[in-house]
N, C-alpha and C positions, 0 to 999 in steps of 0.2 A: 503494499499499501504505500510505501514511501514515495515510489516513483510512478505508480498507477493513479493514484490518488480514488478510486474508485473501482471495484470489481465487479462482474456479472460473470453466473454461473449458469452453464445450462448440460443438462446428460442426458444423453440420449442413448436408447438400447437397439441395437440391431440385433439382425438373426445370427451374428456371428462375434459381434464386439460391442462392447459398452465404450462411448465415447462423451470426455469431458472438455467442454470448450470455456476458458476463461476468458473473457475481454476486460482490458482496463482502459483507462483515460489517461495514461501515462503519454510520454514521448515516444514510444516505441523504441525499437533496435535496429541502428540500421542493417541493409540488407546482407552486408557484406560481413557484419560480426555475429550472424545468427546461427551458423555453425560453432564459432568459435566459443560462444557464452556458455554450451555444455562443456568446454576443456575444463578439468580442476585447476583452481587458481587463476583464470583468467577474469578477469574484470574489465567492462567497457572502459572506462575511464579512471585511474583512481581518485580523480575528486568527487566522484558521485558516492564513492564510497567511505569516505573520512568520515563521516557522521554515524555511519552504520557499525563500523568493526567489521565487517563481512570482509571474508577471503577469498572468496569466489567459489566455494565449495555447493552451493544450494543446488543450484541448474544442474550438474555434474552429478550429485546424488539422488535427484528425480528422475533424471533420465537413466540411471544404473539399475533403479528400482523398477523403472516401467518395462526397461529393456528383460530384465529378470523376470518379468512376469509376461513375458511373452509380446509385449505392445510396442508402442511406438509414439514419439513423442515431435511435434512443431510447432515452429512460431512464424508468425508472420503479424506485419504489420497491416492494420486496418485502414481503409479508406478514409474511413470518419476521424482518424486518426487513434491512437493506441493500439497497443498487441493483442493479438488472439494467440494462444498457448492452446494446442489440441493434444489431448492425450487420450488413446486409444487402448484398450486392452481385449485380450478375447472374452467373451461373454461366458465361456465355459472353461475351465483349469483342463490345462493338458497334462499328461504325465511328466511332461520336464519343467511344468510351472510349479512354484512352492506356493503350497498351501497355508492359509494361516491357521494355528493353531496345534 
Protein backbone atom coordinates (compact mmCIF):
# COMPACT_ATOMS: atom_id res chain seq x y z
CA UNK A 1 0.00 0.00 0.00
CA UNK A 2 3.02 2.27 0.37
CA UNK A 3 3.27 2.79 -3.41
CA UNK A 4 -0.08 1.45 -4.60
CA UNK A 5 -2.25 3.79 -2.50
CA UNK A 6 -5.28 1.50 -2.80
CA UNK A 7 -5.78 -2.11 -3.91
CA UNK A 8 -8.68 -4.08 -5.34
CA UNK A 9 -8.77 -7.87 -5.41
CA UNK A 10 -10.65 -10.12 -7.81
CA UNK A 11 -10.72 -13.91 -7.48
CA UNK A 12 -11.89 -16.10 -10.37
CA UNK A 13 -12.31 -19.86 -10.39
CA UNK A 14 -11.93 -21.51 -13.77
CA UNK A 15 -12.19 -25.17 -14.73
CA UNK A 16 -8.44 -25.65 -14.42
CA UNK A 17 -7.17 -22.83 -12.21
CA UNK A 18 -7.91 -20.08 -9.72
CA UNK A 19 -6.78 -16.59 -10.62
CA UNK A 20 -6.27 -13.69 -8.24
CA UNK A 21 -5.95 -10.22 -9.77
CA UNK A 22 -4.68 -7.39 -7.64
CA UNK A 23 -5.01 -3.87 -9.05
CA UNK A 24 -3.45 -0.85 -7.38
CA UNK A 25 -3.44 2.89 -8.05
CA UNK A 26 0.31 3.42 -7.70
CA UNK A 27 2.91 4.48 -10.25
CA UNK A 28 3.26 1.02 -11.82
CA UNK A 29 6.56 -0.62 -12.68
CA UNK A 30 8.52 0.21 -15.84
CA UNK A 31 7.99 -2.59 -18.37
CA UNK A 32 11.75 -3.06 -18.67
CA UNK A 33 11.92 -3.97 -14.96
CA UNK A 34 8.81 -6.12 -14.55
CA UNK A 35 10.78 -9.39 -14.64
CA UNK A 36 13.75 -8.06 -12.68
CA UNK A 37 11.61 -7.26 -9.63
CA UNK A 38 11.22 -11.01 -9.06
CA UNK A 39 14.99 -11.41 -8.58
CA UNK A 40 16.17 -11.60 -4.95
CA UNK A 41 17.49 -8.31 -3.56
CA UNK A 42 16.43 -6.31 -6.64
CA UNK A 43 14.82 -2.96 -5.91
CA UNK A 44 13.51 -0.59 -8.56
CA UNK A 45 15.32 2.35 -7.06
CA UNK A 46 16.95 2.59 -3.70
CA UNK A 47 15.34 5.95 -2.95
CA UNK A 48 11.87 4.35 -3.05
CA UNK A 49 12.86 1.87 -0.37
CA UNK A 50 14.67 4.00 2.20
CA UNK A 51 11.57 4.41 4.33
CA UNK A 52 10.37 0.83 4.06
CA UNK A 53 13.49 -0.95 5.24
CA UNK A 54 12.87 -3.60 2.57
CA UNK A 55 15.71 -5.59 1.10
CA UNK A 56 14.05 -6.77 -2.11
CA UNK A 57 12.88 -10.25 -1.15
CA UNK A 58 9.09 -9.83 -1.15
CA UNK A 59 8.27 -10.53 -4.79
CA UNK A 60 11.02 -13.17 -5.07
CA UNK A 61 9.43 -15.02 -2.15
CA UNK A 62 5.91 -14.69 -3.56
CA UNK A 63 7.06 -15.98 -6.95
CA UNK A 64 8.82 -18.98 -5.37
CA UNK A 65 5.68 -19.92 -3.42
CA UNK A 66 3.41 -19.55 -6.46
CA UNK A 67 5.75 -21.62 -8.66
CA UNK A 68 6.06 -24.30 -5.96
CA UNK A 69 2.27 -24.67 -6.14
CA UNK A 70 2.33 -25.12 -9.92
CA UNK A 71 1.18 -21.59 -10.63
CA UNK A 72 2.30 -18.45 -12.38
CA UNK A 73 2.57 -14.75 -11.53
CA UNK A 74 2.69 -11.77 -13.85
CA UNK A 75 2.77 -7.99 -13.70
CA UNK A 76 1.45 -5.38 -16.11
CA UNK A 77 0.76 -1.69 -15.95
CA UNK A 78 -2.90 -0.79 -16.30
CA UNK A 79 -3.99 1.68 -19.01
CA UNK A 80 -5.81 3.76 -16.43
CA UNK A 81 -2.74 3.83 -14.19
CA UNK A 82 -1.45 1.52 -11.53
CA UNK A 83 -0.28 -2.06 -11.64
CA UNK A 84 -2.07 -5.38 -12.06
CA UNK A 85 -0.57 -8.48 -10.46
CA UNK A 86 -2.07 -11.74 -11.71
CA UNK A 87 -1.52 -14.97 -9.77
CA UNK A 88 -2.87 -18.26 -11.12
CA UNK A 89 -2.66 -21.61 -9.39
CA UNK A 90 -4.17 -24.97 -10.33
CA UNK A 91 -7.71 -25.40 -9.01
CA UNK A 92 -6.85 -28.88 -7.79
CA UNK A 93 -3.59 -30.05 -6.26
CA UNK A 94 -1.43 -32.35 -8.35
CA UNK A 95 0.77 -35.10 -6.94
CA UNK A 96 3.83 -32.84 -7.10
CA UNK A 97 2.06 -29.87 -5.54
CA UNK A 98 2.62 -29.43 -1.79
CA UNK A 99 -0.52 -29.56 0.31
CA UNK A 100 -1.20 -27.61 3.47
CA UNK A 101 -1.55 -29.48 6.71
